[in-house]
N, C-alpha and C positions, 0 to 999 in steps of 0.2 A: 797692959797692951802695948806701951810706948816701949818696954823693956824687951819684950818678944821682938817688937819691929827691929829695934837697934840690935838684937842678937841676930837676926835673920840677915841684915843688911851688912852686919860685922862679916859673917859667915861667906857671904856672896862676895866680898872684897878680898878676904882671905883666901879662897878659893881660886880669884882669878890670878893670883900672883903666879900660881907653879904653870899656869896655863901659858901665860905671857912669855915666861922663862924658856917654854918647850916651842916656841915658834921658831921656824926655819928662816933664817935670813935669806932673802931674795936671790942672792948670788948662790949659796948651796943650794937653794931648790931648784935653780936651773942647772946646777951641775949634777944632782939627782936625777933629773928628767933626762939629760944627755946618756947618762949611764944606764938608765932604764931603756932608752929607745935603742943604744947601743947593744945590750944583753936580748932585747928582742928581736933586734935585726939578725945576731948571731944564731938566735932559736930558729927565726925563720930559714935562714940558711941552712942549719940542720936536716930541719924538718923537710925541706925539698929534696936536701941530697940523700935523705934517707927514703924519701917517699920514690924519689927516680931508680934508688937501686931495688926496691922492692919491685917497681914495675919492670924493671928489665932481668928479673929472676922469676916473677911470674910469665913474663913473655917468652923468654928462653926455654922455661920448663914447659909451658904448655905447647910450643910449636914442636918441641920432641916428642912428647908424648902423643900429641895429635896426629904429628906425622907418622909416626912408628905404628900407632894404634891403626891410622887409615891404611896403611901399608898391610898390615896383619890381617885387618878383616878384608881387604880386596884379595889377598892371596890365598885367604884359608880355605879350606874344603870342609864343612862341618859332616862328618859322616856318623859320628855318634852322639849321643844325647849329652855327653861330658864336653864335647868339643863346641856343641850349639850354645849349652849354657856357658862355657867360658867366652864364648864370641859376645854373647850378650854383657856379661861382666866387663868384657874388653872395650864395648859399645858404650856402657853408661862410663866407664873411666875416661874414655876418649871424649864424651860430651862433658864431662866436669872440667877436664883440662881444656877442651875448647872455650869455656866461660874462662879459666884463669888467663888464656892467652888474649882473649878480648878485653878482659879486666886490666891486664897489665898494659894493654895499649890506651887505655880510657887514662889510666894512672899516669903513665909518661906524658900523656898530653895534657893533663890537668898541672902536673908539677915541671912543666918544660921549664927551661933557664930564662926564656923571653917573659913568661908569666911571674918568675921569681923577682927578676930584674923590676919589673913594673910594681909589685908589691911592695919591694924595699925602698924604691923610688916615693912612692905614695907615703910610706911609713916614715921616711925622711921630712917630706912635706909637712908631716902633722895630721895626715889623715889616719883613720883608725884602720886595723886589718880587717879584711874582707870577715864575712862571717865562717864560711868555710874553711878559712886558715884557722882562725881563732879556735875551730871546735876541735883541729887536729892538733894544735899545741898542747903537748903535756910537759910536766915538770922536767922530763929527762931531756928535753932539748935543750932546756936552759943551764944544764948542768955545766960544768968547767972542761969536762972531758972532750978531748977533741976527735971529730971523726976524720979519719984519712980518707983523702980523694983519689 
C-alpha cells in the first residue's frame, strides 16, 4: 500500500513539472490580451463596415424597385388576364422590396458609426461585447484581409 501511495505521489509531482513550464509569464499574458483586444476591435470595425454596406445596398435596391413598381402599378391599365396576373406579381415583388428597404434602414441604424464608437470604447475599457455584436461576429471578420473603405 505504501508503495502504491509513493508511486501515486511521484506521478503527481512528475506531472506538475511540465504544467509549470507551460505557464505564461504575466508580461506575456498582458501582451497577448492586448493583441486579442486589438484583433477583436478590428473585427468589430470590419463587421460594422460590412453591415453598413449591406444596409445601403438593401436601401437603394428597395427604393428603386418600390419606386418603379409603384409607378408601374399606378400607371398600368390591366385589360387582359395576363396583365392582371403580372400586376399581382409586380405587387408582390414591390412588397418584398419594401421589406428590404425597411430592413436596410434598420440595419443602417443598428450599425451606425456612433454605436460602433461606443462599442469600441466599451471594449477598450474592458467591458464585454454586447450579445448582438457577438452573435454576428464570424471568423471571416478576424482574418487579415483588409476591407476597402
